N, C-alpha and C positions, 0 to 999 in steps of 0.2 A: 431438602434445603437446610443448610447448617444454621445454627443460631450464632450470630456474630458476637464477639466479646465486646464489652464496654471498657475502653482504655482511657484512664484518667491521668491528668498531669499532677505532679506533686513537686513543687519547688521548695517545700519545707516539710518538717515532720507533722505539723498540724494538718497541712493539706493532704498528706498521706493518710492520716486517720480519717479525715473527711471522706476521702475516696473509698476507703475500705468499708467504713461503717455505713455508707450509703449504697453499697452494692456493686462497686467496680470489680470486674473480673481480672483486670491487670492495671498496673500503674507504671508510668515511665518517669524516671528521675535522672538528675545529672550529678556528677561529682563536682568537687571544687575546681577541677581542671577539665579541659577538653569538652566542655558542654556548651552548646549554642545559646544557652541562657545564663550567662555569667552574672546577670543582675538578680537572679533568684538566690535564695539562701543556699540551696543545694546541700549536698551531703558529703561530709568527710568519711573516711573509711570506717570508723566505729559506728557512725550514724547509718552508713550504707549497710553494714552487717545487720544492724537492728531492723532496718527497713526490709531487707530480704526475709529475715525471720518472721517479721510481722505479716508481710504479704503471704508467705507460705502458711502461716497459722490460719489466715482467713481463706485459704484455698485459692489465693490470687497469685498472679505472676508479676515479676518485677523486671522491667526492661531498662537497661542503662544506656543513656545517650552519650556516645563518644563521637559527636557529630560536628566538631570543628575541623578546619584544615590544620594539619599538624606540621610544625617546622622540624627540620632534621635534628636540631639540637634538643628537641623534646622527646625523641623516641625512647631514650633510656628510661625516663620517668614514666612514659606511657606503658612500657613493658611491665614495669612494677605495678602500675595501677591496674592493668588488665589482668595480670596474674592474681592479684588480690581479689578482684571482683569474680574471677572464675572460681576461685576456691570458696568464695562465699555462697555460690549457687545462684548467681544472677541468671535469669532465664533466657535473655537474649541481649545483644548489643545493637544499638542503632548507629550506623556510621555513614559518613559522607565521603571521607578521604579514601581513595582506592589503596593508598599505602597502608592505612589502618586495617582495611579489609584483608589485605594480603598478610599482614602481621598476625591478625587474629587467626586466620586459617593455618598459619605455620604453628602457632602456639597450641591451638586446639581445633582439629579438623571437624569436630562434631558440634561445637557450641553454635546455637542459632545466631545468625547475623541478619539484621533487617536493614534495608536500604532507606536511609533517612530521606525526607522530602527534598532536602538540598541536593540529592542526586538527580532530581528533576526527571524521574521516570514517568512518562505520560503516554506511552504507546505499548502495544503488545511486543514490538521488537525490543524495547527497553527492558520489559519484564523477562523476555527470553534471555537477553544478555545477562541480567542479574542472576537468573537461575543457573546459567552456565558457569558463573563465577562464585558459586557456593552461597548465594543469598536465598534465604527461604521465604522472605516476605518483603514486599515493596510498599513504601508509603507513597502513594501516587500524588502527583501535583494537585494542588487545591483548585486549579483552574479548569478541571475536567467536567464535561457534561455526563449525564447518566449513561449515555451510549458509550462514551469513551472509557468510563470506569468499567462497564460491563465487558467491554472488549479485552481489557487487561485481565479481568477475572477469568476469562476463558482460557488463559495461557496455562493455568494450573498452579501458578505461583500464588501464595497467600497475598491478599490485597488488604492493606490498611488505608482507610481514607478519613480525612478530617470531616467531622460532621458538626462541629461547633467551635467558634472562637475567631480570633483575628485573622484577617486576610492581608497579605502583602500586596503593595501596588505592583511590585515586580513579580516575576514568576517564582512562586514558592520559595521565597527566602533568598533568591539570588541577587538581591539588590545591592548596589554599590554606593547608594546615596549617602548613607551614614558615614561610610569610610571616606568619601570625597569631601564632605562638608566638615566632619569633625574627627577624622582619623580613627573612627570606631567601626571596625569591620563586623558586619553581620556574620560572616563566615569564621570569625574568631569569637563569636558569642557576645559581641558588645554593641549590637544594634541600638542606636539612640532614637529610633522611630522618627527619623526626620520627615517621613512622609505625612506625619500628623500635623506638621507645622503649616502655616498659611503659604500656599502657592497658588498663583493664578496666571494663566496665559494672557489674560486681558488687563493685568495690572490692578485688579480689584483687591482691596485690603480685607484681611480677615476671612478670605475664602480659601478653603482647604480642598483643592481639586485633586489631590493625590491620596486622600484619606478614604479608604473603603469602609463600609459598614462591616460588622462581624458576620461571619457565615453562620447559618443555622439550617441544618438538614434533618432536625429531629422529626418533622412530619413525614419524612420520606424513608424511615427506617425499614418498613416492610419491603419497599422497592429495593433498597440496598441489600437486604438479606436475600431477596429473591434472585438478585443479579450475582450473588456469590461473594459479597464483601465479607472478609473474615474478621475485621476489627474496626470498630467505630471509635474514632479518636477525637478527644477533646483537646483543643489548644489551650494553653494558659499556665505554664509553670511559674510565671511571674504574678499570677492572680492570687487573691486571698482564698482561704479555705472555704468560705461561704459560697464563693463562685463555683468551686469544685463540687460542693455538696449539691448545689442547685442543678448543675449540668448533669451530674451522674444520676440524680433522682429523676430528672426529666427523661433521660435515656432509658432508665429502668422501667419507668411507667410506659413509655412508648413501645419498648420491646415486648412488654407483657400485654400489649393490646389495649392499654388504658389511655385516657386522655392526658397528655403531658401538660404540666403547668408551665406554659410558655410565658405567661404574664410575669411570674416570679423570675423566670430565667432572664427575661428582658430587663426586669427591674434591677437585678443584681449587677448586671453590666451589659451595656450595649452602646453603640454609637449611632444614635438616632434610629434605633431599630436594627433589624437583621436583613440579610440578603441571601437568596438562593440562586442568584443570577447565573453563575457559571454552570451550576448543575442543571437548571431548567432551560437555559438559553435565553431567558428573559432578562436582559441586562440593563433595564431601565432603573433609575433611582438606586444605584449601588453604592453611592458615596454618602458618607456621614461622619460626624465628629461627636465627641463627648460633650454633651450639653449640660447646663445647670440642672435641668429637670431630670436628666439621667442620674446625676449624682444624688439628688434629693430622693428619687425613687429607691436607690440602693440603700440609703440610710433607713428607710422604712422596713425593708425586708431582711436586713442583716441579722437582727436578734432572732427571728424565727428560723432562719437558715442555720444559725449556729447551734440551735437545739437539735438539728437533725443528726449531728455527729458527736454529741456530748457523751452518749452512753454506748458501750459496746453492743454490736448487733448480734443476737443469738445465731449461731451457725449450726450447731449440732446439739441435740438434746442429750444431756448426761445425767446419770444417776451417781450420786456421791455418797459413800459410806465412810464415816469417821469412827475410829476406835481410839479412845483415850483412857488409859488405865495407869494408876500410880505405879511407878517402878518400871514401866515399859515404854518403848518408843511410841509416840503418836503415829497412827497409820491412817492414810487416806487412800481409798480405792475408788476409781472412776470407771464407769462402763457406759458404752453407747449401745444403740439398738442393733448394731451389726455384730455385737459380741466382742468388740475390742475392749481390753481391760488393762488398766495401768494402776500400779500400787506404788506409793512413795511413803517413806517413813521419815520422821523428824527426831527431835531430841527426846531424851527420856523424860517422862512426866514426873 
């Protein structure tokens, strides 16, 4: 049984630090363009270069979301963006648009490509199709049961599944409501979350019958690992870094066989609690909204959560030797337990 990676969202540089310092194995980010979360801060090219270097320093991977639908007039800019990202050493690209998939394959036959959840892959047949078209990992739809996820895992394609975060009322991000109501298309990265507004089939005021509670599968991590899931994904590139810290910490605890702190996880962000209805098949009480008490709970835990990522987390024990002598360059030598040794020199003392 493989140990699944913990994959964290990072909509900003601070969230990236929170993810890495709390123990994420991989992080997914978006650029200033072509990302399905245009409301996040996101990363320009210099910031993306720094993010890649930082992830690799921590021994983590960085996946770049290029998961909007692309207009023909944008492809020249897209080529430049992809080329720059490939040269930086991005570990994989998440895509929705089949034209983007084909373009990446032409530019680099070997770079890993992951099927974004917007591809709506939810069956073994869909996973086989993805594999045949050069996709190494699929992000399965969030509406699947345990049995359906396990069936996709048996195809041999790497499976990434959401284990925490917001759920869409429509199937895995394929909603047209925001585009119809406010001309803000989710498939162009501009979802206005219209489903969170009051809607009622019975004309009741202030009733939000399209707003689902947030997903939480943290208690089921052992099952997911047993079934062959390769990556445990946290939703939330528009969320604050304290949320990222709480979610990553809970997953690290659960994966280690410890009791995860679900109370803090719920306090930092929830919509009247969590749901596992799709995964378990128990689909009662799946709807919820952000309440005043939810906001008050968050204020109580934010200071504690901020402390989780304020200091760098030790990764590898190092021995450091410094030689400083008048008239000679200052020299620093670092060694690790595996015998790796690096020496750097500075200005003449």
